[in-house]
C-alpha positions as CSV (number, residue, x, y, z in Angstrom):
1,X,21.4,15.3,29.5
2,X,18.4,17.0,28.0
3,X,19.6,18.1,24.7
4,X,21.3,14.0,24.8
5,X,17.4,12.0,25.7
6,X,15.5,14.5,23.2
7,X,17.5,13.9,20.2
8,X,17.4,10.0,20.8
9,X,13.5,10.6,21.0
10,X,14.1,12.2,18.1
11,X,16.2,9.8,15.7
12,X,13.1,7.4,17.4
13,X,10.6,8.7,16.2
14,X,11.9,9.8,12.7
15,X,12.8,6.0,12.7
16,X,9.2,5.3,12.8
17,X,7.7,7.4,10.4
18,X,9.7,5.8,7.6
19,X,8.4,2.9,9.4
20,X,5.1,3.9,8.5
21,X,5.8,5.7,5.5
22,X,7.1,1.9,4.0
23,X,3.9,0.6,5.2
24,X,1.7,2.8,4.1
25,X,3.5,2.7,1.3
26,X,2.7,-1.1,0.8
27,X,-1.0,-0.9,2.1
28,X,-0.5,1.4,-0.9
29,X,0.0,-1.0,-3.9
30,X,-1.2,-4.5,-1.9
31,X,-4.0,-1.8,-2.7
32,X,-3.9,-0.8,-6.0
33,X,-3.5,-4.5,-6.7
34,X,-6.9,-5.9,-5.6
35,X,-8.6,-3.8,-7.5
36,X,-7.2,-4.6,-10.2
37,X,-7.6,-7.8,-9.2
38,X,-11.5,-6.7,-8.8
39,X,-11.9,-5.6,-12.0
40,X,-10.5,-8.1,-13.5
41,X,-13.0,-10.3,-12.4
42,X,-16.1,-8.0,-12.6
43,X,-15.7,-6.5,-15.4
44,X,-13.4,-7.7,-18.2
45,X,-14.5,-11.3,-17.2
46,X,-17.4,-11.3,-18.4
47,X,-16.9,-9.4,-20.6
48,X,-14.3,-11.9,-22.3
49,X,-16.2,-14.6,-22.0
50,X,-19.2,-12.8,-23.5
51,X,-16.7,-11.9,-26.7
52,X,-15.4,-15.5,-26.8
53,X,-18.6,-16.8,-27.3
54,X,-19.8,-14.7,-30.5
C-alpha cells in the first residue's frame, strides 16, 4: 500500500537525520577540542615558556 511505503520511507529518513545529527555533534566536539589544543600550542605554550624562564 502506498501509505505504508511512505511511512516506511519517512521512518528511514527520520533515522538517517538522527544519525547525521549525532555525527554532527561528534564533529563539533572534536572541532572544539582541536581548537583548544591548537590554542594551547600556539598561544599559551609560548607564554608558559616565557613565564618559566623569568
